[in-house]
N, C-alpha and C positions, 0 to 999 in steps of 0.2 A: 204680841201676835209672835210664834215661832211660823220658820218655813214649813215644818210637818204640819202645821194646821191646816197650810194650804194646802199641803199633799192630799191631807185627808179630806177636805172640802171635794178636790178635784175627783178622790175615786167614788166619791158619793156619788156624785153631780151627775158622773158618769153613767155608772149601776143601779144610781136610784133602787138602792137596797142596801142598808146597813151591815146587811150580813154577807151579801158578795165582796163588796168595797173593804170590809174586816180581814177576809179570805184573802185580795188580792194584797190589800195592807201588810199579813202575817203579823194581825193583831187580833185579839178579842175581839166580840162587837162590843161589851158595856164603856171600854177606855176609847173607845170612838167616839160612840154616841154619847161620853162625858166630852172628851175634844172639843166638837160641832157644839156643841152648847156651851164650851167658855171662846169659842171664835165669838156666835151669834153674842154674845154678852159685851166681849170686847167692844165687839163693830157697834151693838145696840138694834141693830135687825135680827130679821128673821130669814137665812136663807132658803129654808127647806118649809114645805106644808108639809105634816107627819097627819097619817091617820092611822089607824092601826094594822091597814092594808095595804096602804100604798106609801111611799114618797117620790113627792114633784118639788123642783127648785121653783122658788118662790120669784115675782119679778124684782125682788133685789139680787135674788143669787142671780139668777137670768143672764144680768148686768155685769155681777160679780166675776163670774167665773171667766168671761177672756181673759181680763185682768190678771186673773190670778195667775192662767194659764202664760202669761208673758212674762210675769215676772219670775217663777220657776223656768222659764225659757229663758230669760235675760242668765238667770242663775249660769245654768248648765250652759252659756256658751261664754259666761266669764269663766267657770272652772276649766275648760278645754282649754281657754285663750291661757292661764295659768300653767298648764300642764305643757302648754306648746311650746311657752317662753321656754319652764325650765329646760327640754330637750333644746332649746336654744332654734327653734321654726320660726318665732314672729317677732316682731321688733324693729329694731333700727339699729344699726352696726356702722360705726363711723369709724372709717380704713384711712391712714394714709399711708402713703407712700413717695419713695425718690424717684425722678425721670426716669433713672434707667430699667425701673421695675418692672414696667409693659412690654421690655423688647426680651426683658427672659422670659422660659416658655412655661418658666413652674410657675409664679403668678399671676397671670393670663387665666392659666388652666386649673388653677387651686380658685379661683373666684367663679368662671363657669361652672364648677364644681358645687360652690356654694349655694349659686345663682337656681342650680337643678335641683338640691337637695331642699333649700328651703325660701319655694321662691317668694313667701307672703315675708318676707326681710326683704327690708328698704337699706339697701347697702350704702352710704352717703362717701364716696371716694373722695380724697382732696389729694391733692401733688404738693410738694412742698420740697424745703431742701435735708440731705439727711438730718441735720442738726434742728431745723424745724420740726420736722416731726418727732424726733425726737422732746422735743420740748412741750408740743400738746397734746401727746400720752403722758406724761407727766405730768401736766396742768389739768389733764381730762377732757380736755377737750375733742382727742380723738381715741378710741378704747384698743384699737393695738397699729401698730408701724410696719413700716418695711423700709428699710436703713442701711447705707453702706457703715461698714465700721467707721464711729468716732472717735477724737480726742479724749475728748470724757464724756460718758455717759450722764444723764442727769442721776439725782439720787430717784430710788425709790421704782426703776426700770430693773425687769431682769428681762435679757435678750437673749435668746437662740439662734447660735447660727444653720440657718439654712440650707444655702451650697454657698459652693466659692469658685469663680470662672476667672478664666485667665487676662491678662491685661494686654492690649493690643496697643501697639504704634499706629496712630491715625495719620498718614503722609498726604502732599499733595500728588494727585493720580500721575505726574511726570519726574515723581523724585529717582533718582537714581536707584534707592533701594523700594520701591514699587515692584520691581519685578520678583522680589525672592518670595516665594508663597512658602517657603517652608519657615518661614521666620526670620528673626534678625535678632540680634545681644543689643539691648541699651545702649551700651561704650558705641554702638555705632553712631550715635544720636551726639554723640560729644560736642562736637561744632556745631549741631543744631540750636536755631532759636526754637522756642519751645513755648506756646498759648497755653495757660492751663488755669484751673479755679485759683481764686483769690485763698491764703490762709487762714484768713477769717471767716469763710465758708465754713468752718467747724468738719469738714470731710477730711478723712482718717488717708486718703490718698494724695495729697498736699507731701505730709509729715514720708507716705510709701513710696514716694517719686525720689524725695531727696535723699532715703538710705538708700535705692536703687541706683541709680547715680551714684551716689558716694560708692557702692561699692563695685561701681564699672571703674572709679577714676575719673568722675570727673561732678562737677557743678551746673545744673540745668540752667541756662541762660532764658529766666521768663519774660519775655518782650511783652505780651497783653496778658489781663486775667479778665476772663468773666467767669461769671455764677452759672452759666447753663452749658449744659455738656453740646446740645446742641450750637449753641452759640460757637462754641469752640471748633467742632466740625466743619462749622462754616467760615470759621479765621484761617481754617488748615486747607481748605477751598482756595483762597486767596491768596495763597502760596507765601502767611506771613508769619507760620510756624509749623509746628510739628505740635503732637498730643498725645498723650496716653488716657486710655480710659479702658470700660469692661471693654469685654468680647462679646458681652451682649449688644452691644451698638453695632456688628460687624453686622448683625440682622438686616440694618438699614443698609439701602443703594442709595445711596447719596452721590451727583456727578460733583466729578474733581478730587474723589480721595480714596485712598486704600488703607486698610486695616491688614497689618503685619502682627503677627502672634509674636509677643519676647519671650526668646528662651531663658532669661537672667531665671535662678534660683527664686523665690518667693517672689514671684510676678503674676501674682492672683489676688482677687480682692473676692471679701464673702457679700452676702445678703444678710442682715439680721431681721429676727423677726421679734420687736421688742413688745411689752405689755406693762402696767402697772403690777408691782409685785404682791399687791393686795385684788388685784382685777377676779370677780367673781360670777362673771355675766358669761351664762353659760353659749350665748352668741358668740362671744370671744374663745371660751373653750372648743367651738365645735369650728369655729373658723381657725384656729390654729390647729388645730388635730388635722385639719383636710387640706393645709398648709403644708403643715409637716410630713405627712404622709406623699402629698405630689414631691416633696423636697429627696423625700428616699425613692421613690420610686423613678424620679430623674436620674437620680444619684447611682442606682442601683444598673439602672441600663447605660448608662457614659463605661461603667466600670464594665460591660460584659460588651460592648465595643471598643472599646480598650484592648481586653483578651480575646477578642477574636482577631484585632490589627495584629498582635503581637503573634499569634499563631500562625497570621497568613504571611 
């Protein structure tokens, strides 16, 4: 049995006239009669009662009609789902992100735009370290990730820089440098105790801090390590030391700390979009395109703001 047999049967059942049904289907009447006969022979039943003057559904045909319609309706639904999936409109998308990602404006806007554009897609969001995101994407547990630069990227991944942001010094609120709202140099912190991520955490921020400090003429004295940025901020609030974090964390208002921009050359960090090189999912392509678009728009707005500031 072929699907066209069901379509032919439904057309004749609705018209109760082989000539009109053939016209509706765009075929001639003899082949239509032959196909209906072939369907009845295959099923071993009579679907229609035929006379020279009329065609009527048999009792079997009346029972078969709603089932045939349901089969074709399910097929149409399956076709529609396949086409929507190809356009990246349905399914599930597993996205990983590092802890600082939600504090940037670009990524939350992209996720919101994706939800509005693809309300039928289930977004499975997973927070991990940058290394954890990269490893999960490489292993196929996540489809796409947003992370900070790593010392070494797992094989098989491609990375695209979405945007860069300044680094800031996070200081206790009562620190002597807290009043320098225009920013500070890292050399101003040469004598301070630092709290920071462990090197084993895999983020490139550790080596970046060492490089910036070396350029400023000192080696940071790290007295306490923690793997979560919020823990580091809490340690700063207790007065245990200072730290350096991406500027997106300065969007938070936490009692006991202040953030001051680092004016040193190279004191910035990027956010990357990572996916497998062989990733062909339309959902991933659509999400990545939205994210890249939001990043370009944010970069253009920042450039306009800087230009306006320089002209004033």
